[in-house]
N, C-alpha and C positions, 0 to 999 in steps of 0.2 A: 222073853220074846222081844225081839227088836221091833220098835215102833217105826213104821215107815215115815219117811219125810214127805211132807206135802209138796204138791206142785208149786205152790206159792213160795215155799222155803227155797226150793232149788232155783226158782227164778230170781229171787232176791240175791242169792249167793252169786249167780251168774252176772247180775248187774254189778255187784261189787268187783268181781274179777275183771269185767270189761272196763270199768272206770278206774281201776287201781293204777295203771301206768300213767295216767294223764297228770301233767304238771299244772295244778291249780294254785291260784293265789287270790288276793283280793279282787283282782281284775285280770283281764287278758284272755287269750284264746282258749286256755284250759277251762275257764269257767263257761265260756260259750259252748265249747265242745261237750262238756258235761250236761249242760241244759238241753242241748240239741239231742243228745242221746236219750235223756229222760222224756223229752217231748214226743219221741217216737213211741214210747211206752204209754204215755198219757197225753194224747193229742190236745186235751183241754188246757195244757200248760202253755202259757204265753211267756215270751222272753222280753223283758223290758231293759231299757238302758238309760243311764243317767250320766251326763257329760262330766268329765274332769273339771274341777273347779267349782262345781255346784255346792253352794252352802246348804248343809243339812244340820240344823240346830247349831251346836257349837263346833261342828266338824266341817271339813271340806272333802269332797270326793277326790281321791288321789289320782296321780298319773297312772296310766295303764302300763303294765309291765309284761314283757315277753322275753323269752330266752331261746336263742337258736343253738348255742353251744357253750360249754364251759368245762374247763379241765385244768389240772396242774400237771406239768410235764417236767421230768428230770433232765439232766444234761445228756443222757443217753437217748432221749426222745421217747421214753416210756411214760405213758399217762398213769400217774399214780392215783389220781382221783378224777373221775369222769362223770359229769352230769348225766350222760347217756346210760351209765350203769345203774344209777339210782338218783332220782331227782331231789332227794333229801341232801345230797352232797353240796348243793348250792344254797347259801343263805338267801332267804326270800327277799326279793326286791334288790338284789345286788346290782350295783351299777357296772357299766362296762370297764374292763381292765385288759391290758395287753402289755405285760411287763416281765422282765427277768429280775429276780431278787434272791437274796441269800435266805437260807433256812431261818436265820434269826429274824429277818423281816417278815418272812412268810408266817411264822408262828403267831404273830400278832393278829392274823386273820383266820386262824384255825380254831374250830370248836369241836370238843370231844366230851365224852362222859366217862371220866376215870373209874367210876363205880360200876359202869356197864361197858367193859372194854370191847365188846363185840357189837355194840349198837351205834348207829349213826344218829346223832341228835337232830331234832327239828328246830331250826333257828330262823328268825325273820328280823328284818329291820325296815318296817314299812314307811316310817315317817322321818327317818334320818338317812341321808345318803351315805352308804358304805358298801363294802363288798366282803365276802367271806366264804369259806368252804367248811363243810362238816365232814368228819370222818370218824372211824372207830379209833379208840385209844390205841389199839394194837397197830393200826395203820400209822398213826402218828409216831409211835415209838420206833417204827422201822425206818423212818426217814433218816437219810444220811446227810452229813454236811455237804454243802455245795450250793449251786444256783438252780433256781427253779423258774420255769416259764409259767406264768399265771395268765390264763386267757378266759375272759368272760365276754361272750358275744350276746349282750342283752340290750334291751331298749326300754327306756322310760320316756313316755310321750303323752301328750294330751290324747285322751280316748274316752272310754266309757266304763262305768261300773254296771255289770249286768246282774239281774236277778230274775227268778222265775216265779210265776204266780198262777194258781188255779183257783177259780171261784166256782163252786158248785151250789147253785141256788136251792133253797129249801122252801118249806111252806111259810116260814117266817124270815124276816131280815136279820134276826138275831143269829150270831155267828159262833162257830167253834174255830179257833185258830190253831193250825198245825204248822210249826216252823222248824226248819232244819238248815244246815249250812253246807256250802260247797266252795270252800276256799283253801283247803289244805292239799298238799301234794300226796304222795303215795303212803297213806296210812289207812288201814282198813276199818278199825273200830271207831277211832276218833273222827274220821272223816266220812267214810262211805256207808257205814251201817245206818246212820240217820237218814240219808237220802233214800237208801234201799227200802227201809221199813216205811218211810213216809210215802214213797211211790206206790208200794203195795197197798197201803191204806187208801190212797187216792183212787187206785183202780177199783178197789172194793166199794168205795163210796160212790163212784160213778154209776154203779149198778144197784145201789141201795134204793129200793122203791120207797116212795112217800117220805123222803127225808124231811124231818121236822125243821132242822136247822140248816142254815147256809154254812158251807165250809170254805174257809179261806186257808189255802195251803201255799206256803211260800218257801222258796229255796234262795237263801241270801248268803253273801260273804259274811262271815261272823263279825260282829261289832259294827263296822262301818256300813255293812249291808243292811243290818237290822235298823240302825239309826236312819239310814237313807229311806228304807221302806216305811218306817213309822212317820218320818217327816212328810212323806207323800200321801199317807193315808190316815193321819192321826184322827181326823174327825169321825171317819167311818169306824175305826177301831174302837175308839172310846165310846161311841154310841152303841155299837152292836155286839162286840165280843163279850160273851158270857163265861167262856172258859177257853183256855188255850194250853198248849204243851210245846215245849222245846224238845225236839226229838234228836238225841245224840247218844253215842256210846251204847248202842243197843244190839251188839253183835256177838258178844262172847257168851260162854255158858256159866259164868260165875254168878255171884249173888246179884239180886235186883237191888236197885237204889231208888230213892225218892228224894227230890229236892223241892222244897215248898216254894210258894210265892212269897212275896216280901213279908206279909203278916201271917201267912199260912191258914187263912180263914175263908178262902174262896171256894166256889163250887168245884173248880179244878182240883184243889187240894182234897176236898171231901171225897170226890169220886176216886181219885188216884189211890188214896189210902185204903178206901173200902175195897177196891178191886184187888190191890196187892195183898191185903189181909186174907182174902178168901181164895185167890187164884194161884198164889205161889207159896212155896214152903216157908220162905222168910225173906225179909228185905231190910236194908239199912236206910234209916231216915236221916237226911241232912237238912240243916236249916238254911235259910236264905243267906246267912253270913258266910256260908261255904259255896256260894254261887261262883260261876265262872264262864257261862255261855251267854246266849242272848236273852235269857231271863233277866239279866242285868238291865237291858234296855226296855223290855216290855213292862217290867215292874217298877221302873224308875219313877221318882216323884213327879207328879204332873201327868205321867202316862198312865200308871196305875192299872195296867191290864191284869186280869186274873190268870196268870201263866205260871205253871209248875213244870216239872220234868220227871218222867219215869225213865230210868236207865238200867243197864245191867251194871258193869263195873263203872263207877263214876269217873269222869275225867279227872286226871291228877291223882287217882287213888289206885291205879294199877301200874306195875313196873314198866310195862311196854309203852306207856303213854308218851306221845311226842318223840318217838324213836322209830327206827327202822324195824324194831321188833313188833310193832303194831302192824302185822302183816296178814296175809291170807290164811295163815295157820291159826291165828288168834280168833278170827271171826269164823263162825260155823253156821251151817244151815239150821241146826237145832237152836242155836243162840238167837238168830234172827227171827225164827218162827215163834219162839217164846215171847219175845218183845212184841211182835206183830199181834199175837193173840191177846196179850194183855191190853194193848191199845185198842183193839177191836172191842173188847169188853168194856173199856172206858167209854168209848163212843156210843155203844149200844145202851149203856146205862144212862148217859145223858139224854139220848134220844127218847128213852122210855120213861124218864123221870117225870113225875107230875105230883099233884097233891090230891090224893083220893079222898072221897067222902061217901060214906054209905048212905043210901037213900031211904032206909026204913028204920023205924024205931025197934029197939031190942034186936036180938039175933034174927036174921032172916031165916025162913024155912028153906033150907038148902036141899033137903031130900027130894021135894017135888020138882026141883029144877035139875036133878041129876048131878048136883054138886057135892052130895054127901054119899060116901061109899055104902052100897047096899049089901056088901059082903064083908064080914069082919075078918081081917087077916093081920099078920104081925105088925105091918107098918101102917095100918089104917089109922090108928090113934095118932100117930105122928103127923100124918097128912091132914087129919081133921084139926088137930091142934094148931098147925101152921095156918090153916085157912081161917079158923075162928080168931086166932090172935091177930092176924092181918086185919080182919074186919074190926076188931076192938080198937085198933089204933088209927083206922081210916076215918078220922073225924073232921077232915078238912083243915087240920092244923099242921100235920106232918107230911112232908113229901115222902116219896118212895124210899129215898136213902135213909131218912130218919127212921122210918118204920123198919127197914132192914137192919139198921143198927140196934134198935130196941129189941128186935127178935133175934139178933145175932145170927143172921143168915145172909148168904150172898143175895144181892138185889135181884140177880137173874132167877133165883128160885121163886120170886114173887110175880114175874111177868105173866105167866099163864093164869095164876090166880086172879090177878087184876083184870086181864082180858076176859076171862070167863064171867066175872062178876059184872063187868060193864055190859057184856053181851046179854046177860039176863036182866038188865035194867036195875040191878041192885046197887050200882055204884056209879058215880061220875068222877071224872079226874080233870082237875083244872091245871093248866100249864103255868 
């Protein structure tokens, strides 16, 4: 039987489709357009700006880049490569050019993937002035000797770096950080799956009643954006964040992946591994030595935030990564929904985690409180065993995760047991 796709899954995919054509980079109109689109979905999102030249730790906010038009034209006037056809054709942050040149000179500025002859590579040059075009190897092989007109109508100027931020207050100032990036052009899994799933989580969290924790949700240009954000909020982040996740590459239907924090011993690590163990068929674990996204910044020495990452196919580990093959066929509604549900379980687990302690000596009399089944059936013994085992380890020393690991059950199987025991005055739970 075919399982129907949820309304949330179809919405996430629609967001990916709508955002896919936009040319994003570290700065510029594409980032603003993306944030403005997301702001319509989650009005709580605020769009911030940091001026070019601002010092952020060891870095400086770069010039703002925008592109109006870019192409290579042959002597017959035919555009053989056109930015309007696919925005990966232009090397990111290319400076303006308007020249005729020979094929030999042009080839010094062309980038291809010989091992993937039908794919356009994604290439950038953020911090050194240059220009270039990307094309398939098959396109390059078809070029004839002669002269070519190279035209890039781009602009590099003082401007701003933009990022988005959502703060959802909870009962405590302690925070859960969710971070994703908005700085790549048209790539679906590596770029847009993260913002789509993060936005769906943000919408769900806005409606979550009695949030225990405050949620800090950020959309930043990768690397420089995270560094900028941390530099602006370092005191609050270090004081309040108890767990965080870098949300990226969550849109395909392949294997799940987990990348740990720097030492792999934080609450974020424990929760992620527990949920993946019980919620998915299998997953591949990566160490922090295999990092590559903004966990690099959040977990860096002196910052030391407890940030890990749950992905589907990890960046750099799937063949379509950083190419035009990372398209709307690779990301699916089912893939997005799977990651969304896993992250929901992670958040619910953190929200419900506490350190339970039974209030009576010896085993409590459960039958008189309606907590012990009065009819014996096949699964009664299993239910009773889980209940009594839970009570046995609720000694005020183990949190809910530790008990779930001891009992080898998903933490969500313990929620109702905990709530019922608290409701009957048999247990207290300290945060």
